[in-house]
C-alpha positions as YAML, in Angstrom:
chain: A
units: angstrom
residues:
- id: 1
  name: MET
  ca: [5.81, -11.82, -51.90]
- id: 2
  name: ASN
  ca: [5.16, -13.81, -48.95]
- id: 3
  name: ASP
  ca: [2.76, -16.39, -48.63]
- id: 4
  name: LEU
  ca: [-0.66, -14.49, -48.32]
- id: 5
  name: GLU
  ca: [0.17, -12.15, -50.99]
- id: 6
  name: THR
  ca: [0.71, -15.20, -53.46]
- id: 7
  name: LEU
  ca: [-2.16, -17.03, -52.01]
- id: 8
  name: ARG
  ca: [-4.59, -14.43, -52.93]
- id: 9
  name: THR
  ca: [-3.54, -14.14, -56.49]
- id: 10
  name: ALA
  ca: [-3.85, -18.30, -56.31]
- id: 11
  name: LEU
  ca: [-7.71, -18.63, -56.60]
- id: 12
  name: LEU
  ca: [-8.55, -19.23, -52.75]
- id: 13
  name: PRO
  ca: [-12.17, -16.98, -52.35]
- id: 14
  name: GLU
  ca: [-10.64, -15.85, -48.88]
- id: 15
  name: ASP
  ca: [-7.33, -15.52, -47.74]
- id: 16
  name: PRO
  ca: [-6.18, -15.95, -43.92]
- id: 17
  name: SER
  ca: [-4.73, -12.88, -42.12]
- id: 18
  name: HIS
  ca: [-0.57, -12.23, -42.23]
- id: 19
  name: ASP
  ca: [-0.94, -13.96, -38.66]
- id: 20
  name: VAL
  ca: [-2.68, -16.66, -39.42]
- id: 21
  name: ALA
  ca: [-0.31, -17.52, -42.09]
- id: 22
  name: ASP
  ca: [2.75, -17.53, -40.14]
- id: 23
  name: ARG
  ca: [1.28, -19.47, -37.08]
- id: 24
  name: SER
  ca: [0.23, -21.80, -39.49]
- id: 25
  name: ARG
  ca: [3.94, -22.03, -40.82]
- id: 26
  name: HIS
  ca: [5.13, -22.51, -36.94]
- id: 27
  name: ARG
  ca: [2.49, -24.93, -35.94]
- id: 28
  name: LEU
  ca: [4.20, -26.97, -39.03]
- id: 29
  name: GLN
  ca: [7.79, -26.76, -38.02]
- id: 30
  name: ASN
  ca: [6.59, -27.57, -34.68]
- id: 31
  name: HIS
  ca: [4.97, -30.69, -35.65]
- id: 32
  name: MET
  ca: [7.75, -31.76, -37.48]
- id: 33
  name: LEU
  ca: [10.56, -31.00, -35.58]
- id: 34
  name: VAL
  ca: [9.25, -30.88, -31.88]
- id: 35
  name: GLY
  ca: [6.99, -34.13, -31.39]
- id: 36
  name: ARG
  ca: [5.24, -35.61, -28.21]
- id: 37
  name: ARG
  ca: [7.09, -35.44, -24.77]
- id: 38
  name: ARG
  ca: [7.54, -38.06, -22.50]
- id: 39
  name: ARG
  ca: [5.57, -38.23, -19.37]
- id: 40
  name: ARG
  ca: [8.03, -37.58, -16.47]
- id: 41
  name: VAL
  ca: [8.02, -39.98, -13.66]
- id: 42
  name: GLY
  ca: [7.89, -38.33, -10.22]
- id: 43
  name: PRO
  ca: [10.21, -39.21, -7.61]
- id: 44
  name: ILE
  ca: [9.84, -42.33, -5.44]
- id: 45
  name: ALA
  ca: [8.32, -41.40, -1.81]
- id: 46
  name: LEU
  ca: [8.77, -45.09, -0.64]
- id: 47
  name: GLY
  ca: [10.15, -48.41, -0.73]
- id: 48
  name: ALA
  ca: [8.00, -51.23, -2.07]
- id: 49
  name: GLY
  ca: [9.07, -53.18, 1.09]
- id: 50
  name: VAL
  ca: [7.63, -50.23, 3.38]
- id: 51
  name: LEU
  ca: [4.54, -49.40, 0.90]
- id: 52
  name: ALA
  ca: [3.43, -52.88, 1.50]
- id: 53
  name: ALA
  ca: [3.75, -52.66, 5.60]
- id: 54
  name: ALA
  ca: [1.73, -49.83, 5.97]
- id: 55
  name: VAL
  ca: [-0.89, -50.75, 3.56]
- id: 56
  name: ALA
  ca: [-1.45, -53.96, 5.63]
- id: 57
  name: ALA
  ca: [-1.03, -51.63, 8.97]
- id: 58
  name: GLY
  ca: [-3.74, -49.98, 7.45]
- id: 59
  name: VAL
  ca: [-1.66, -46.23, 7.29]
- id: 60
  name: VAL
  ca: [-2.64, -43.97, 4.94]
- id: 61
  name: VAL
  ca: [0.86, -42.96, 3.60]
- id: 62
  name: ALA
  ca: [0.90, -38.88, 3.43]
- id: 63
  name: THR
  ca: [3.68, -36.82, 2.22]
- id: 64
  name: LEU
  ca: [5.90, -36.36, 5.25]
- id: 65
  name: PRO
  ca: [6.39, -33.30, 6.74]
- id: 66
  name: GLY
  ca: [8.48, -30.55, 5.85]
- id: 67
  name: THR
  ca: [8.69, -32.08, 2.26]
- id: 68
  name: PRO
  ca: [7.53, -30.16, -0.23]
- id: 69
  name: ALA
  ca: [4.54, -31.67, -2.77]
- id: 70
  name: PRO
  ca: [5.99, -32.58, -6.19]
- id: 71
  name: ALA
  ca: [5.37, -30.90, -8.74]
- id: 72
  name: PRO
  ca: [2.91, -32.08, -11.20]
- id: 73
  name: SER
  ca: [4.06, -34.14, -14.16]
- id: 74
  name: PRO
  ca: [3.60, -31.82, -17.51]
- id: 75
  name: GLN
  ca: [0.73, -33.52, -19.59]
- id: 76
  name: ALA
  ca: [1.75, -34.50, -22.67]
- id: 77
  name: ALA
  ca: [1.52, -32.09, -25.85]
- id: 78
  name: ALA
  ca: [-1.21, -33.05, -27.86]
- id: 79
  name: PRO
  ca: [-0.37, -33.68, -31.72]
- id: 80
  name: VAL
  ca: [-0.50, -30.84, -33.98]
- id: 81
  name: ALA
  ca: [-2.83, -31.12, -36.85]
- id: 82
  name: VAL
  ca: [-1.84, -29.62, -39.77]
- id: 83
  name: THR
  ca: [-3.33, -28.77, -42.95]
- id: 84
  name: GLY
  ca: [-2.33, -30.12, -47.12]
- id: 85
  name: GLN
  ca: [-2.39, -26.03, -47.23]
- id: 86
  name: GLU
  ca: [0.21, -25.38, -44.56]
- id: 87
  name: VAL
  ca: [2.56, -28.22, -45.84]
- id: 88
  name: LEU
  ca: [2.66, -26.95, -49.56]
- id: 89
  name: LEU
  ca: [3.11, -23.40, -48.29]
- id: 90
  name: ALA
  ca: [5.63, -24.41, -46.21]
- id: 91
  name: ALA
  ca: [7.48, -26.75, -49.04]
- id: 92
  name: ALA
  ca: [7.25, -23.67, -51.37]
- id: 93
  name: THR
  ca: [9.20, -21.32, -48.52]
- id: 94
  name: VAL
  ca: [11.77, -24.35, -48.39]
- id: 95
  name: ALA
  ca: [12.03, -24.54, -52.38]
- id: 96
  name: ALA
  ca: [11.82, -20.44, -52.85]
- id: 97
  name: GLN
  ca: [15.03, -20.44, -50.92]
- id: 98
  name: VAL
  ca: [16.73, -23.94, -52.69]
- id: 99
  name: PRO
  ca: [19.76, -22.38, -54.75]
- id: 100
  name: ALA
  ca: [19.10, -23.00, -58.16]
- id: 101
  name: SER
  ca: [21.59, -26.11, -59.55]
- id: 102
  name: THR
  ca: [22.46, -27.68, -62.94]
- id: 103
  name: GLY
  ca: [23.80, -30.36, -64.54]
- id: 104
  name: THR
  ca: [24.84, -32.12, -68.26]
- id: 105
  name: TYR
  ca: [21.62, -34.36, -67.45]
- id: 106
  name: TRP
  ca: [18.36, -34.49, -65.60]
- id: 107
  name: HIS
  ca: [17.77, -37.35, -64.21]
- id: 108
  name: VAL
  ca: [14.47, -38.98, -63.50]
- id: 109
  name: LYS
  ca: [14.14, -42.20, -61.31]
- id: 110
  name: ILE
  ca: [10.57, -43.75, -60.49]
- id: 111
  name: ASN
  ca: [10.45, -46.83, -58.21]
- id: 112
  name: ALA
  ca: [7.14, -49.46, -59.37]
- id: 113
  name: SER
  ca: [6.94, -52.76, -59.67]
- id: 114
  name: GLU
  ca: [10.34, -52.39, -61.87]
- id: 115
  name: THR
  ca: [12.66, -49.34, -61.82]
- id: 116
  name: TYR
  ca: [12.77, -46.56, -64.67]
- id: 117
  name: GLU
  ca: [15.47, -44.22, -65.19]
- id: 118
  name: TYR
  ca: [15.36, -41.20, -67.99]
- id: 119
  name: TRP
  ca: [18.60, -39.06, -68.58]
- id: 120
  name: THR
  ca: [17.53, -36.01, -70.78]
- id: 121
  name: LYS
  ca: [20.13, -32.98, -71.83]
- id: 122
  name: ALA
  ca: [19.37, -29.66, -72.61]
- id: 123
  name: ASP
  ca: [18.96, -30.38, -76.69]
- id: 124
  name: GLY
  ca: [16.14, -33.12, -75.72]
- id: 125
  name: HIS
  ca: [17.87, -35.63, -76.24]
- id: 126
  name: VAL
  ca: [17.21, -38.71, -73.84]
- id: 127
  name: TRP
  ca: [18.58, -41.73, -72.46]
- id: 128
  name: PHE
  ca: [16.27, -45.12, -71.00]
- id: 129
  name: LEU
  ca: [17.50, -47.77, -68.33]
- id: 130
  name: GLY
  ca: [14.85, -50.53, -67.64]
- id: 131
  name: ALA
  ca: [14.17, -53.85, -66.91]
- id: 132
  name: LYS
  ca: [13.94, -54.13, -70.93]
- id: 133
  name: THR
  ca: [16.88, -52.78, -71.46]
- id: 134
  name: ARG
  ca: [18.56, -55.78, -69.07]
- id: 135
  name: GLY
  ca: [20.70, -53.43, -67.65]
- id: 136
  name: ARG
  ca: [22.32, -50.87, -70.78]
- id: 137
  name: VAL
  ca: [21.34, -47.48, -71.06]
- id: 138
  name: MET
  ca: [19.78, -47.09, -74.08]
- id: 139
  name: PRO
  ca: [19.16, -43.96, -76.37]
- id: 140
  name: LEU
  ca: [15.82, -42.72, -77.04]
- id: 141
  name: GLY
  ca: [16.61, -39.98, -79.48]
- id: 142
  name: GLU
  ca: [15.12, -36.27, -79.09]
- id: 143
  name: LEU
  ca: [12.29, -36.15, -76.77]
- id: 144
  name: PRO
  ca: [10.22, -32.84, -75.59]
- id: 145
  name: PHE
  ca: [9.29, -32.82, -71.88]
- id: 146
  name: ARG
  ca: [5.80, -32.86, -70.99]
- id: 147
  name: LEU
  ca: [3.70, -30.76, -69.32]
- id: 148
  name: GLY
  ca: [-0.02, -31.84, -68.32]
- id: 149
  name: GLY
  ca: [0.50, -33.86, -70.86]
- id: 150
  name: ALA
  ca: [1.19, -31.46, -73.70]
- id: 151
  name: GLU
  ca: [4.92, -30.80, -75.27]
- id: 152
  name: VAL
  ca: [6.99, -28.42, -73.87]
- id: 153
  name: THR
  ca: [11.12, -27.80, -74.13]
- id: 154
  name: MET
  ca: [13.68, -27.69, -71.20]
- id: 155
  name: ALA
  ca: [14.20, -23.62, -71.95]
- id: 156
  name: LYS
  ca: [9.98, -23.09, -72.21]
- id: 157
  name: ILE
  ca: [10.31, -24.30, -68.31]
- id: 158
  name: GLN
  ca: [13.00, -22.10, -67.27]
- id: 159
  name: THR
  ca: [11.07, -19.11, -68.10]
- id: 160
  name: LEU
  ca: [7.45, -20.40, -66.93]
- id: 161
  name: PRO
  ca: [5.70, -17.69, -64.56]
- id: 162
  name: ALA
  ca: [6.90, -17.61, -61.21]
- id: 163
  name: GLU
  ca: [3.51, -16.03, -59.81]
- id: 164
  name: PRO
  ca: [0.56, -19.17, -58.67]
- id: 165
  name: ALA
  ca: [-2.21, -17.39, -60.87]
- id: 166
  name: ALA
  ca: [-0.37, -16.69, -63.87]
- id: 167
  name: LEU
  ca: [1.51, -20.03, -63.84]
- id: 168
  name: ARG
  ca: [-1.90, -21.91, -63.33]
- id: 169
  name: ASP
  ca: [-3.45, -19.82, -66.41]
- id: 170
  name: TRP
  ca: [-0.36, -20.34, -68.95]
- id: 171
  name: ILE
  ca: [-0.79, -24.02, -68.08]
- id: 172
  name: THR
  ca: [-4.28, -24.17, -68.47]
- id: 173
  name: ASN
  ca: [-3.91, -22.29, -71.84]
- id: 174
  name: LEU
  ca: [-1.16, -24.70, -72.78]
- id: 175
  name: VAL
  ca: [-3.55, -27.96, -72.44]
- id: 176
  name: ALA
  ca: [-6.56, -25.94, -74.19]
- id: 177
  name: HIS
  ca: [-4.55, -25.27, -77.46]
- id: 178
  name: SER
  ca: [-2.86, -28.65, -77.20]
- id: 179
  name: ASP
  ca: [-3.31, -31.64, -79.80]
- id: 180
  name: ILE
  ca: [-3.49, -33.94, -76.46]
- id: 181
  name: ARG
  ca: [-6.34, -36.57, -77.64]
- id: 182
  name: THR
  ca: [-7.51, -39.51, -75.34]
- id: 183
  name: SER
  ca: [-9.02, -43.07, -76.93]
- id: 184
  name: GLY
  ca: [-12.32, -40.73, -76.42]
- id: 185
  name: GLY
  ca: [-11.57, -38.17, -78.66]
- id: 186
  name: PRO
  ca: [-10.84, -34.15, -77.51]
- id: 187
  name: LEU
  ca: [-9.90, -33.74, -74.06]
- id: 188
  name: THR
  ca: [-13.27, -33.19, -71.93]
- id: 189
  name: ALA
  ca: [-13.69, -30.08, -69.33]
- id: 190
  name: ASP
  ca: [-13.09, -32.21, -66.76]
- id: 191
  name: GLN
  ca: [-9.67, -34.29, -68.24]
- id: 192
  name: ARG
  ca: [-8.40, -30.61, -69.13]
- id: 193
  name: GLN
  ca: [-8.69, -29.59, -65.36]
- id: 194
  name: GLN
  ca: [-7.06, -32.92, -64.51]
- id: 195
  name: ALA
  ca: [-4.45, -31.96, -66.62]
- id: 196
  name: VAL
  ca: [-3.59, -28.70, -65.66]
- id: 197
  name: LEU
  ca: [-3.13, -30.12, -62.54]
- id: 198
  name: GLU
  ca: [-1.06, -32.57, -63.52]
- id: 199
  name: GLY
  ca: [1.30, -30.48, -64.84]
- id: 200
  name: LEU
  ca: [1.64, -28.43, -61.47]
- id: 201
  name: VAL
  ca: [2.49, -31.57, -59.80]
- id: 202
  name: SER
  ca: [5.13, -32.19, -62.65]
- id: 203
  name: LEU
  ca: [6.63, -29.15, -61.96]
- id: 204
  name: VAL
  ca: [7.42, -29.94, -58.08]
- id: 205
  name: SER
  ca: [8.52, -33.37, -59.18]
- id: 206
  name: THR
  ca: [9.64, -34.39, -62.41]
- id: 207
  name: LEU
  ca: [10.15, -31.73, -64.08]
- id: 208
  name: PRO
  ca: [13.59, -29.24, -64.16]
- id: 209
  name: ALA
  ca: [11.66, -26.30, -62.80]
- id: 210
  name: PRO
  ca: [14.11, -23.56, -61.66]
- id: 211
  name: PRO
  ca: [13.76, -22.56, -57.57]
- id: 212
  name: ALA
  ca: [10.90, -19.95, -57.86]
- id: 213
  name: VAL
  ca: [8.72, -21.72, -60.57]
- id: 214
  name: ARG
  ca: [8.37, -24.90, -58.44]
- id: 215
  name: ALA
  ca: [7.52, -22.63, -54.85]
- id: 216
  name: ALA
  ca: [4.58, -21.17, -57.73]
- id: 217
  name: SER
  ca: [3.11, -24.71, -58.37]
- id: 218
  name: PHE
  ca: [3.43, -25.14, -54.99]
- id: 219
  name: ARG
  ca: [1.63, -22.56, -53.89]
- id: 220
  name: ALA
  ca: [-0.78, -23.23, -56.60]
- id: 221
  name: ILE
  ca: [-1.59, -26.91, -55.97]
- id: 222
  name: ALA
  ca: [-2.03, -25.24, -52.15]
- id: 223
  name: ALA
  ca: [-4.79, -23.15, -53.75]
- id: 224
  name: TYR
  ca: [-6.97, -26.02, -54.69]
- id: 225
  name: PRO
  ca: [-9.63, -26.12, -52.05]
- id: 226
  name: GLY
  ca: [-9.53, -29.88, -51.70]
- id: 227
  name: VAL
  ca: [-6.07, -30.56, -50.79]
- id: 228
  name: ARG
  ca: [-6.65, -32.14, -47.47]
- id: 229
  name: ALA
  ca: [-4.04, -33.56, -45.69]
- id: 230
  name: VAL
  ca: [-3.81, -37.28, -44.67]
- id: 231
  name: GLY
  ca: [-0.90, -37.49, -42.44]
- id: 232
  name: ALA
  ca: [2.77, -38.18, -41.76]
- id: 233
  name: VAL
  ca: [3.84, -41.28, -43.71]
- id: 234
  name: PRO
  ca: [7.33, -42.79, -45.05]
- id: 235
  name: GLY
  ca: [8.48, -40.03, -47.19]
- id: 236
  name: GLY
  ca: [7.16, -36.96, -45.85]
- id: 237
  name: GLN
  ca: [3.50, -35.94, -45.12]
- id: 238
  name: GLY
  ca: [1.12, -37.41, -47.56]
- id: 239
  name: LEU
  ca: [-1.70, -35.62, -49.37]
- id: 240
  name: GLN
  ca: [-4.81, -36.34, -50.69]
- id: 241
  name: LEU
  ca: [-5.30, -33.97, -54.13]
- id: 242
  name: PRO
  ca: [-8.58, -32.72, -55.04]
- id: 243
  name: PRO
  ca: [-10.72, -34.55, -58.42]
- id: 244
  name: PRO
  ca: [-10.85, -34.58, -60.72]
- id: 245
  name: GLY
  ca: [-7.89, -36.97, -60.76]
- id: 246
  name: GLY
  ca: [-7.32, -36.98, -57.58]
- id: 247
  name: GLY
  ca: [-4.17, -38.90, -56.40]
- id: 248
  name: LEU
  ca: [-1.81, -39.01, -53.67]
- id: 249
  name: LEU
  ca: [1.31, -36.78, -53.29]
- id: 250
  name: VAL
  ca: [4.03, -37.62, -50.72]
- id: 251
  name: VAL
  ca: [6.36, -34.35, -49.67]
- id: 252
  name: ASP
  ca: [8.85, -33.23, -47.29]
- id: 253
  name: PRO
  ca: [8.12, -29.69, -46.42]
- id: 254
  name: ALA
  ca: [11.61, -29.68, -44.55]
- id: 255
  name: THR
  ca: [13.08, -30.01, -48.40]
- id: 256
  name: SER
  ca: [10.38, -29.04, -50.61]
- id: 257
  name: ARG
  ca: [11.22, -32.93, -52.43]
- id: 258
  name: VAL
  ca: [8.36, -34.77, -53.47]
- id: 259
  name: ASN
  ca: [9.03, -38.14, -52.85]
- id: 260
  name: LYS
  ca: [6.08, -40.24, -53.34]
- id: 261
  name: THR
  ca: [2.91, -39.92, -56.22]
- id: 262
  name: SER
  ca: [0.51, -41.67, -57.41]
- id: 263
  name: THR
  ca: [0.57, -40.62, -61.13]
- id: 264
  name: TYR
  ca: [3.06, -39.81, -63.32]
- id: 265
  name: VAL
  ca: [3.75, -38.42, -66.99]
- id: 266
  name: THR
  ca: [6.19, -40.74, -68.97]
- id: 267
  name: ALA
  ca: [8.61, -39.73, -71.15]
- id: 268
  name: ASP
  ca: [6.28, -40.24, -74.05]
- id: 269
  name: GLY
  ca: [3.26, -38.00, -72.44]
- id: 270
  name: ALA
  ca: [0.96, -41.07, -71.18]
- id: 271
  name: ILE
  ca: [-0.06, -41.04, -68.01]
- id: 272
  name: ALA
  ca: [0.92, -43.28, -65.41]
- id: 273
  name: THR
  ca: [-1.40, -44.00, -62.55]
- id: 274
  name: ALA
  ca: [-0.76, -46.66, -59.33]
- id: 275
  name: ALA
  ca: [-3.17, -49.00, -57.64]
- id: 276
  name: GLU
  ca: [-5.97, -47.38, -55.83]
- id: 277
  name: GLY
  ca: [-4.15, -45.88, -52.35]
- id: 278
  name: THR
  ca: [-0.60, -46.88, -53.68]
- id: 279
  name: THR
  ca: [2.20, -44.51, -54.90]
- id: 280
  name: PHE
  ca: [5.07, -44.60, -57.01]
- id: 281
  name: GLY
  ca: [9.08, -43.33, -55.38]
- id: 282
  name: ILE
  ca: [10.21, -41.00, -57.41]
- id: 283
  name: SER
  ca: [13.05, -38.61, -57.27]
- id: 284
  name: ALA
  ca: [14.82, -36.20, -59.69]
- id: 285
  name: GLU
  ca: [17.65, -33.89, -60.07]
- id: 286
  name: TRP
  ca: [20.84, -32.90, -62.17]
- id: 287
  name: THR
  ca: [23.30, -35.23, -62.77]
- id: 288
  name: ASP
  ca: [26.81, -34.57, -65.03]
- id: 289
  name: SER
  ca: [27.41, -38.27, -66.20]
- id: 290
  name: LEU
  ca: [25.55, -41.37, -67.54]
- id: 291
  name: PRO
  ca: [26.15, -44.49, -65.76]
- id: 292
  name: LYS
  ca: [28.31, -46.75, -67.02]
...
């Protein structure tokens, strides 16, 4: 399925044509790889001393007879604006092509005011390293992953729907039938919508989702009409996510990696939120060993 067909199933009221989708992808690639061209300097016609003498004598210097006029310098290329949807669809295309990887532990590292690291085995056992562990990796026992705050196993993550609309519906149903609560009681309608979007973000950032599911997650996020690009930032392209919830996401569309986010779900299901306008550094990958 191409980006256009995927987007049609991902809740967009009107889909772009196939040509528009292709042009959007090319615009983003050009924006990342080409950059601005430097203005070329034309040939030097006269030395500084000759020019000064001519000006003093009131002589107007013209092109020498028989000398062809220099070609006009090319104008600097205008910056190419990209949309949030284009960034996410480009990341989805790359994510779908990344070979699936495996390992003994799923390792997540969060860089905030302190650094937190988690290692999770397929059987659900978790190890943790942080400031409070004083440099030691500590076992936390068996903990489930969290998808939109609801519990989910590693095995279930591997079999999630690989179509954007179906994936979003699955997470919506999971959140609706979970026992997630706040200090004020059950989730409100807005909080449930926020949990669904946070679940999609988790699938592209902190959860061990297979390539097809990550691609579907990027496309499902792209279907939200309020996603807005904020330009190139350290780590990739900055994206402002829509309310309820909102937040910032930094995606490198060339690798499909999410390198920064303003929110993430902790191992115990809590939502960690960065200060307004800031983000957490984030990385997630498979590994075969715990640190010594």
